[in-house]
N, C-alpha and C positions, 0 to 999 in steps of 0.2 A: 117621681112619677112622670110621664112625659106633659112637656109643656111648663112644668116648675121651674125656679130662677134658684141661683146659687152655686155655689163650686161644688163640682161632679153632678151637677143636674142635667138629663138628657132631653134636650128639647125636640119638638113635634118633628122640626124638620131634620135632626141628625136621625131621630128613630126612623123615619121616612127614608133616609139614605142607606140606614143601615138594612133595612129589609129590602129596599131594593138590591142592594150588593148581595145580600144572602142569596135571593131567588135568581138574580143573575148567576151565581156559581152553582146554584142549582141546575138551572138550565144548563149552562156549559157544561156540568160533569155527567150531564145527563140520566141526572135522578127525575128530573121533570121532563116528560117525552114530549115530543110534538102531538099536538091534540090532545094533551091532557086536559082535562078542565079542572078547576077550583074555584071556590068563592072566595069572597072577602074574609065571611067569617071564619072559614076552614083555616084558612092564615093567619087571622088573628089568634083563633087559638093555638094552633101550633107554636106561634112563637109568645105567645101569652101577654100580648098587648091589645090594644083598644081597636076598633077598626076604622077610624080616621086616618093614622099613619099609613095603615095597610093599603088603603083605598088609593091612597096618595101615590105611593108605591107602584102599584099596579098599574095606574093611569102613565106613570112616569116609563115605567117599562114597554107598555103600550106604544106610547109615543116614541120610542127606539124600536119599534119593529119586532122586540122580543115575545110580546104576549098580545091576545085580539079580544077584544072584548064582547061578549056574548050577552045581547040585550036581555036585560031583567035576570038572566042566568049566573053571571061570573065572568070569568076569563077561560081562555084557554092557551096554552104554547103555540106560537106561531109556527104553522107548517111550509116547508120551502120545498118547492121542486127542484130538479135538477134543473129547470131552465132559470130559475130564481138565482141559482149559488151562481151559476154562471153570469149573469146579469152583475151579480155582486163583485165577482172577481173582475169584471169587465170594469165596473165603476172604481174600484179600489186600485186597478192599475193605472187608469186613466188619471187618478187625484195623484198618486204616488210619484209616476212618470213625469206628471206636468211640474211638480215641486222640483224637481231635478232638470228637467229641460229648461226651464225658466232661469234656474241657476245657471246651467251653461251658456244659455244666450247672452245673458248679463257677463257673464266672464268672456264671451266672445268679443261684445261691445265693447268692453275697457281694453280687452286685447287688440282690437281695431283701432281704438283712439289712440293708444300707445304708438302702433304702428304707423299711423298718421302723424305723430308728433304733439298730438293732443297732450297738455300737462295734465296728467290726474293728481289731485289732492290727497296725501296718504291720508289713512285713516286718522281720525282724531287732530288732524291738523286743523287750523284755522284760516278764514278766508283771507286770501291775498289779492291783491291788484293783478286784474286780468286773467283770474282763475276762477274755475266754478267753486262753489259752497263746496263743505265736506261732503261726502257720501257716507252712506251705510257700508259696513265692513262687508267686503264681497262675499266670503264664505260666513255664512250665520253660525258659525261654530266655534270653541277654541279646543285644545286639548284639554282641558279639564272637563269641557261639558262632553265632549266625545269618550273621554273614559268613562265615564258613568254609565253614557249609554252603553258602552260595549262590555260592561261588566254583567249588566242584563242580559246583552246577546250571550255572552258565555254561559249564562245559567239557562237559556234556552236552547242552544246548542246542546249542552251537556242533556238536557230531557230529552230532545228531539233525538241524540243518538241511541238512548236508551229507551225510546220508545215511549216515556212516560207523558202519555198525552195531557192528563190534567196537569200537571208542573208545567209543561210545554204551554199550555194555553196562557196562564198567568203571567210568566216572564214574556210570552211572544207579544200580548197584549201592552206590558209596561214599556219593552223595548219602543216598538212602535209609535205608542204615545210620547214617550219620551224623544225620539228621534225628529216625530213630526213638529214638538214644539220646539225644536232649534230655529225652526224657518220663522218662530216670530208671528204666527198668524194662529190665533188660538181657535178662531172657528174652523179654520183649515184643518187644525188637529183635531178637532171636535169631533168633526165629520168624518174624518177617517179612522179615528177611534171606533165610532157607532158601525160604520162599515164593515170593521175587522170585527167587533162583534158579533153583528149579525151572519156573518159568512161563518165565524166559528161555529154557532149555533147549530147551522144546518153541517156543517163539515164533521163535529163531534160525533153526532149519530152514525154517519156513513163511517167514521174510521174505527169507530170500535167494531164494526161490523167486519173489519178487515184481518181481526186477527192480532197476530204479534206485528208492531209497528215498529220494530228496530229495522234502521235502515229505510225507512220508509218516508219519514218527515222531513221537511225543509229545514236545513240547518245553517244557512248562510249569513246567519245575522253578524259574525265577527267580521266575515270577508266584507260585507257591505260598508261596517264601521272604518275597517282598513281603508277601504277604496277612498271613503271621505275622507280620513284624515291623510291621504296623500293627493287631496284634491283631485283625484280621478274621475270625474263625473261620467266619462261615456261606460268607464268599467262599473260604477254605483248602478247605470241605468241599465245596463246589461243582466247586472245581478237580480235587479227588480223584475225585469223581465222574465228570466228564468224562473222566480219564486211564484209569480203568475202561472206560468206554464205548468210548473208542477204542480200548483194547487189543483189545477182544471184536470189533468192526468191523473190526479188520487181522484178527483170526484167521479172520473170516468170508469176508476179500477172496480171492477165486479167483487163483491164481497167474496171472500175466502180465497181469492187470488193471489 
């Protein structure tokens, strides 16, 4: 029972997260349609649980912008307009590009200091007389961490090429979450993840109306990772810009085109 203790017990907070994850998947799969209404009681009966963790899960999803509460009636799936989607893409682009722009500016500063003859302390070196304190690694990733992100990118790319939207969404969200986590700012990573989930909620309904998606979905995940592995930040930023332009292009594509 929820809230019990002992090995294998499911806590209420765990159940709350499981229900939230399941409902999010329902929305992203298009099984819960924009505007579709439901009550806490209906969801509790569907999953065979008490009302409390369901209500908490629905409140969590409302805070993330996926659901909207109907006073004294229940909840419904958030409805987004094309203008809403464009603003999500714009916000997503500003956040993502800002991460890499800051990295490029930092690299430029280090290069300028080196060109001016300023001694830079190698990563991991201790302080020395007349030298600055150790700085954080310039590039916040290693070959090993990038390899893990690239594996997710390969799966996303295969799904995109095959036009498998359901599989793509799962791997795409995981890819971007792991990639943004490499920058070491948990708040930034969480904010970007929420933006990507919200944009997928809108996109999934539109994309399913386009028919065969093979060749239509963005599949530049591995190219982005490869650019980062080569520390080619300008190319990485160009790939990100192309990704957002592609997203906007699909949003403007009429159904059946």
